[in-house]
N, C-alpha and C positions, 0 to 999 in steps of 0.2 A: 645223375641221380633220378631214379624213378620216384613219384611222389608216394607218400604213405596213405594207404587207407587203412582206418581203423575199423574193423568189425568188432563191436561190443555188445553182449548180450547179458540176461541176468536171470538167475533162478532164486525163487522165494526160500527162506529159511524160516521156520516156524518153532515156537517153543513148545514145551510140553500142554500149554493151553490151547495150542493151535492157534495163537496170535503171529501175525508176523514181526519178526524182530530184525531181520536184516536181507540182504539180496547177496547171493554169490555170483561174482562177475566172471565173465569168460571173454576174451579177446584174442584176436589175431591180426598181425601186422602183415598186410598183403605186398609190401613192398619187395624190392627186387632181392635176388638170392645173394647171400653174404658168404663169402668162402670162409672166412676165418672167425675164430672165436671172439676175437676182438671187436670187431663189426657186428657179431650177434648180440653181444652184451649193450653195446651203444645203441642197437636195435630195440633191444627191450627195455631200456632206460626211456627211450621215446616213447614207447608204448604207454610205459607207466606216466609219463608226463603228459602225452595225448589224453589219456584216459581221466586223469585228475582234473586237469587245468582246462582242455579244450571242451571235451565233453562234460565235465564234472560230475564228481561223484555225488553232490547233492543232486544233481539233475537226474543221474540213471537211478540212485538208490533213493530218491525222493526223501531225504532227511534221516534214513536209517543208515545202519553200519552196513559197511560194504565189505565183503571177504573179496581181497583184492589178490590175484596170482602172483608171485615174485619168485624169480629164479635166484638161487643162493649167490650167484656172480652179482646181480643187482643189488643184493644186501649189503653186500660187501663194499660197494660203491656208494651206498646210502643215498641212493636216488629217491628212496620212498620217504625221505623226510621232508618231501613236498606236501606230503599227506599229513593231515592233523591226526595226532594219535588216538583221538576219540573217533574219528569217522571211518577209519578202516581196520580189519583184521587181516593182517599179512600172512598168505596161505603159500606154503612150502609144497610145490608140485609134488606127486606121487614120484617114488624112488630118488627123492633129492639126496644129495651127498652133503653132509655138513662137516666139512673140514674145520681144522682151527681157526682159520680165517673167518668164515661163516659164523660159527659159534661166538668169537669175539664181538663181531659186527652185531649179531642178533640180541647178545646179552646187553650191549649198550642201547641198542634201541628199546628192549625192555625196560632198561632203567629208566626212559624217559617216556613211559607210557604206552609203548607200541604192544600189540598184542598178536599172538600167532597162531595159526592151526597148522597141524600136519596129518598125515597119513598114521592112524595106529601101528599099522607094519612096519613103517619106517621110524616111528619113535621106539619100537621094540629093538630095533637093530642097532639103534644110534642114542645111546644112554644120555650122552650129551644134551640132546634135545629137551630132556627133560627140565632142563634149567631155565627155558623160556618158552616153551610150547604151552599154551592155556586150553587149547581146544582140540581134541584128537576125533579125527575123522574117522567113523568105522563102518567099511563098506559090507551093507549085510548081505550082498552076494558071496561074500567070502567067509562069512560066518553061520554054522547052523543055528536054527531056532533053539535047539536043546541048548548048546553052548554059550548061546549070546547073553544071557544073564550071568553065566561066570565071567565071560571076558568083560562084560561091561563092569562088574564089580570089581575086577582087577583094575581097570583103568582108573576108575574112582577114587580106589584105595590110594592112588597115587597123586591125588589132588586135580585129576584132570576133569574137564567139562567134554562129554562125550557128544559129537554130532553124526546123526545116522546118515547115511548116504546110500542110494539104492532102495529108497522106500516106494516100493512100487504101488502098494494098493494099502487099503485100510485096515485090511487083517495085520499085514506086516507092521504097520505104523503101531497097532496096539500091543502086537508082540515086543516091539523096541521100548514102549513105553512102559510096560510091565516089567522090563529088564531094568530100567531106571535111567535110560538114555533121555537127555534134556533136548536136545535141538533134532530137527528132522529138516532133511533137503529135499525139496521138491514139490511141486503141485499134485504129483502122481498119487499122494497119499488120500486122495479123496476118493479114489475108485475103490470099490468093494472088490474082494477077490474074484467073486463070482457075482456080475451084474445082475440084480434081479430083473425080471420082466414084470412090470406092475403098471397099472393104470395110472395114467397122466391125471394130477389134480383137475378139480373142475374150475378153478381160477386160470390154470393154464389153457385147459380146453376154451373157456371164452375167449381168452386172449388170441388163441388160434383162429377160431371163427370169425372175430372180429379182424384179423389181419387177411384171412380168406376173403371177406366181403370187400375190405378196400382193394384187393386187386381184381376183384370180378367187376368188369364194368358193366354188366348187367344190374348191379346193385347201385340204386339210387342213395344220394346223402340221406335221405328219411330213413332207410334200412340201417343204415350205419349209425345214424343218430339214434335211433332205438336202441341197437346193441351197446352202445356206450349207457345208454340211461338205464339199462339194467345192471349196470356196475357202478355203484356210487363212488369207489375209491377211485376206478379208473377215468370217471366224469371230473372228479375233483382235481386230479392231477392235471388231466388235459387242460382245463380251464385255467389251472395256476400256470401252465405252460406259456399258454398264449397271453396270459397276462404280466409275466415276466418283463423285467426290464430289456432281456436279450431280445425279445420279441416286439419291443417298443412300446410296452406298456398299453396294450390296445383296450384294455377295458370291457372285455368281450364277458357276457354274462349268459349265454345259451350255448348249448352243446353244437346245435347246426351251424351257427356263426363260425365257431371255433373250427370244425371241420371244413368249411367253405376257405376260411382263411389261411389255413395250413397247407391245404391241398393233400391230394391221395398220397403222392410218394413220400411228403414230410410225414405224414400222420402214420404210414407203415413203418418208416424208420424209427420214428419215435416210440411205437409200440413195441418194436423188436427191441430197442434198447432198453426199454422198461422190463420186458420180458426177461433178459439176461441180468441186468443190474440190481432187480429187485429180489433175485434168488441168493446175493451176495451180501447178507446181513453180517458176519461176523468172521473173522480169521480165514481159516483155508477157502470157503466159499467166497469169501469177499475178493480174494486174490485170484481165484478161478474166473470170477466175474472179470475182473480188471485186464486179466490175460485176454478173455474173449473181447474185450472193448479193442484192447491193443492190436489183437489179430485183425478185427474188422478194417481198423483205420488201415494198417500196414498193407493188408490185401487191396483195399480200395486205392491206395496210392501206387502200389506196383501196377495196377492196371493202367495208370496214366504213364508211368514211366517206362513200361513196355510198348506204350505208343497206340493202346486200346483203351482210352478213356470211358467210352461207352459200357465197359464191361466192369466200371468201379461199382454200380450200384448192386449189380449180383455178387461181386467177389466181397463186398461189404457183408451180405448175408451170410456167405459162406464163413467168412471168418469169425463173425458174431456167434453162429450156432455151431461152431467147431466143437464146444465144449459143453453144449446144452445137456446133452447125455449124461454128464458128470453133474452138472448143476440140479438136475431133474432125477437123476438117478432111474432113467429111462433109457430103453434101448434106441440107438440113432436110428436104425431101419424102421421103428416104429415112429419117431418123432418125424421123420421126412415124410412119411404117410398122413401123419396129422396136420402137419404145416402144408401139404399140397405142394411141395416144392415142385420145380421143373426138373426134368430127369438130369440135366446136365449139372444143376446144384446138388440134387441127391446124390449123384454118382461120385461128385467132388467130397461129400461129407462121410460118405459110406466106404468110398474105396479109393479116393485121393486119384481120382480118374481125370483123364482130360486136363485142357488148360487150367480151369477153375481148380482141380485138384492138385495140379503142380504149383500153383500159386499158394494154396494152404499148405501144402507140404514145404516149400520155401519158408513160410513163416515159422513154422514148426522147427525146421533145421536150425534158422537162424535164433531163435529163442533159447534153443538147446545147444548151441555153440559147436554145430557140427558144421565146420567151415567148409570142408570139401564137398559136402553135400549142399550146402548154398550156393558156392561157386558153379556147379554142376546144375542146378536147377535154375539158377539166375541165368547162365548162359542158354539154356534150352527153352526159357519163356522170352529171351530176348530183352531183359532189363540189364543196364549198366551196374554191374555188382558193386562198382565204387560208389553208387548213389544209395544203396541199401542202408549203411550206417545212419544216414539223416531221416530216413524214411522211418526206421525202427525209432530213433530216438523222439521224433515228431509224434509217431504214434503213441508212445508211452506218454507224453503231455497231454495228449488229447484224451486218451483214457483216463487219465489222473483227473482231467477236468469234469468229465462225464460222471466220474465217480464221487466227486466231492461232496456231493449232496446225500449219497449213501453213507460214506464214511462220517459226516456230520451226524447223522441220525443215530448210527452206532454209538459215536462218541456220547451223545445226549443219552441213549439208553443205558450204556456203561454207568454213566453217572448216576441216572435214577436208580439201577440195581445196587449202586453202592450206597445211596442214601437209603434205600429201602432195607438193606442189610443193617446199616448202622442203626436205624430205627429200631428194627427187631431185637439187636442185640441189646439196647438200652432200654428195651420193655421186657426183656427176660431176666 
């Protein structure tokens, strides 16, 4: 028996207010070929158990609901009962056939609190699904913009919650929202239909200049210190970093001392993290920032796993900046010039070229659940593809730790907004 490797990735799901509400999971069992249906059903059950028990839904979904793909045959055998009904939405695959046994099993699961999603076209062909499917997935690539409102209204009139998939850009997201769609699948909706070419904000330019100075061996610590002193917020954050418990509580009070203590490489990485995570204050932007951090860590670890650990620092930056154009609404070719990145890093970000570009493409393929591409790229890069699931999960956890401060700040801001709104209501 060949050991099973579970490739598991996630895609975010947002509500109409662009708050993250769930993750849609994608997985692949890379075990041996199984010639008959019985073996495939058993394999599918093992994937469910592996995803829910070994990897842990809480670990991959970070406490949010997980849309868990399940084959009809697995539903009949009720292996999904290992998952708590409040932790998952059971997703029928596109083209699923719901015969009498499947419908009976699903109705029993629904009575016990399990929720289901299915593609709208499948529900339309199989009215029996109406009895238990709560969320209908509507592929925007299959519906014209003119017909979207009418189709959505028809679905909602039957009591369905509608989730849009194939949300490729901001303009399409807005059309879907106006049509009455409640849930949106994917981070792509942060991109406008046509990306405007605009100047990068002055705060970002200052951060870029500091990063350039840090990497320039001709620049002394004094020049870098003066650069920080021109930005009160950055100076405050730098001192808070070096005085934190994680740095040993150094009790540092001067910018120069902090710079010397951290060292240039650590300072450059910290400033890069701040540049990315500082853009993700709410909802979609917060998730894009988290994804950037996940890619950075994943790419860095792939360097070590492929036997080229010295490339880790460069690959970290490639992953980290891979969605900076989305966060800043600027053209990537302009950003790599602003950052004055080395040619191989710039080519990776703009063209996915050469080794760095292949590693970034591997990260993108993994998070998108394009498993054939993952195996192809992993083999080309020289990494053991069986190691990738653990690298991905560790990257998620690492990114979560880095974003914890940003999320805590957003929760505080949300509370303040709520208090302010309550106060205004009472005053009116």
